Every structure is written in structure tokens, then in C-alpha cells.
C-alpha positions in Angstrom: 2.9 1.5 -9.4 -0.7 2.0 -8.4 -1.7 5.5 -7.3 -3.3 6.0 -3.9 -6.6 6.8 -5.6 -6.5 3.5 -7.6 -5.6 1.6 -4.3 -8.7 3.2 -2.7 -10.8 2.3 -5.7 -9.7 -1.4 -5.5 -10.1 -1.7 -1.7 -13.5 0.0 -1.5 -15.2 1.4 1.5 -13.9 -1.3 4.0 -10.5 0.4 4.1 -11.6 4.0 3.8 -10.2 4.8 7.2 -6.6 4.2 6.2 -4.5 7.3 5.9 -2.8 8.0 2.6 0.6 7.4 4.3 -0.5 4.0 5.6 -2.1 3.0 2.3 1.1 4.0 0.5 3.2 1.9 2.9 0.9 -1.1 2.4 1.0 -0.6 -1.4 4.8 -0.4 -1.4 5.2 -3.5 0.9 2.9 -5.5 -1.3 4.7 -4.4 -4.4 8.0 -5.5 -3.0 6.4 -8.9 -2.0 5.2 -9.3 -5.5 8.6 -8.6 -6.9 10.2 -11.1 -4.6 7.6 -13.8 -5.6 8.1 -13.1 -9.3 11.9 -13.2 -9.0 11.6 -16.6 -7.2 9.2 -17.9 -9.8 11.5 -16.8 -12.7 14.5 -18.4 -10.9 12.6 -21.7 -10.4 11.6 -21.7 -14.1 15.1 -21.1 -15.2 16.4 -23.9 -13.0 13.7 -26.2 -14.4 14.7 -25.5 -18.0 18.4 -26.0 -17.2 17.6 -29.3 -15.5 15.4 -30.4 -18.4 18.1 -29.6 -21.0 20.8 -31.7 -19.2 
């Protein structure tokens, strides 16, 4: 997971006003969203392989 410092580096000055707590919350929510998207992608890939092997 990205550190708060790395998040600030990526976001730049535009989001400098965010508190560490809010930034951590956003980071955690985006991380969870990415996990869900990756899980869905992997599931779809596996279904496609199964369908192609039938």
C-alpha cells in the first residue's frame, strides 16, 4: 500500500489541503476498488478460458 507521503507526491499541490486521515481514507477506498476490479477481471478471464475450452 502507498504511504501517505507517496500519495501526496502523486497528487501534487492540488490536494495539499487534505488531512492525512482523509488522504488515508481515500487511499484505502481506492485500493479496495482496485481489488474489486481486479477480482472481477480475473473472474471474467477464467470464465472466458473455460468457455473457450468447452
